Each structure stands twice: as C-alpha cells, then as structure tokens.
Phi, psi and omega in degrees: 000340182300328181290347178255003184297333182284349181294131184258350184246314181297127181085002180233150173291121186226121178287158175294130179300150181292335181205161176300326180296330180273348184288140177261116173265114182261155180233159174230158179296140175283120181288350180227060186296337180265004184258134177278110176210162182251134171249136183234136171238139177236137176232089186284351181232045179290139177225147172213186180240145173294130182288348180261310185264341184078003179286152180287144174242144184234143180213161170249113181260141173234121181243119177244136174211154175252108185287156168254251184277337187238148171247149174280136177283128192293325178294319179294324176294317178301313180295320177300311181296321179293337180292347179283350186297339176246014183264125178270111185199143176292158183306315183297319181294316178301307187298306182292322179298319177297314179302315182293324178295318178296320177298317180298318184281326189257332189050054182288163173295326182198148177211143170221151175226137176240126177246111178259099186270134179287150184294142165220133186073019175084003184228115173284151177232124175252131183236130181231137178213141174215159184285329183186187173294147179300149178300142179299133179091357180283131172280115185242097179289158173301155181293340178081006180247121179285148173296155183297131181240001184077209185266022184248000000 
C-alpha cells in the first residue's frame, strides 16, 4: 500500500474540480509495463457546455490506451471528466483536449478517444482522435457505441 500513499483523491472525500485545468489526474505504477494490453474507460454521461449558447452538451466517451509505466487512477479520471460539466467548449476541443491531457500525464504507448456527441440542433457530432496507428499485435475491440441513427 505504500506505493499508493501519494494518492490524494482515492480513499478521500474529494469534490469535483471547478474546471478541467484545476483537475488533478493521478497515476499509479503499471504492474505489467512490458505487456501489450489495452485499458478502456467509458463515460456514457459526459457533459459540457456550448461555448456560444451555454446550453448543455452530452456525449458518450470511450478512452482506450496502451500503458507504459503509468496507469491513470480511475477516481481522478472520473473527477477530471466530471469537471467539464461547467466548461464551455466545442465538442472537438473537449474530445481532443481530453486525449492530449491523458497523453501528457501518462505517456502511453498509444491512446485513442472517441466522443459520440448527442444531437443538438438536429446534428450529432462524433469526434475521434488517436496518437498513431495502434501497436502491432494489439487486440483492439470496437468501441461498442453505434453511430447516431435517430428514432429508427
């Protein structure tokens, strides 16, 4: 447990950060740093605000990454993602910005993020970003989220 003693959020009452910039993304050592594997996080109820109208925007995020030495601690990731609920930002900026922040904090072998944004104004927007082609030999499952089809 000593290797986790530096964690400031897990196991402690922690409020949602006021903004993504204030959010602390914590990491833990990867117990299998030499193994090629995929870690996936899903946030099916992600929210942010439209930077023009202030109306809420909703998305289903899928984050896949191949770790090196560090793993993202899941409570800190949850708090970071929840901090966007008062953040005014376009869909593309949220999705790509989250991916880039994770790359900065984790230095993964590979990362991709898929943002499936629910329609507002009649148009859904799906945003996809990845660091590079997936590593050779990686089992890469589908994101599991269907593109928007309307009510049919």
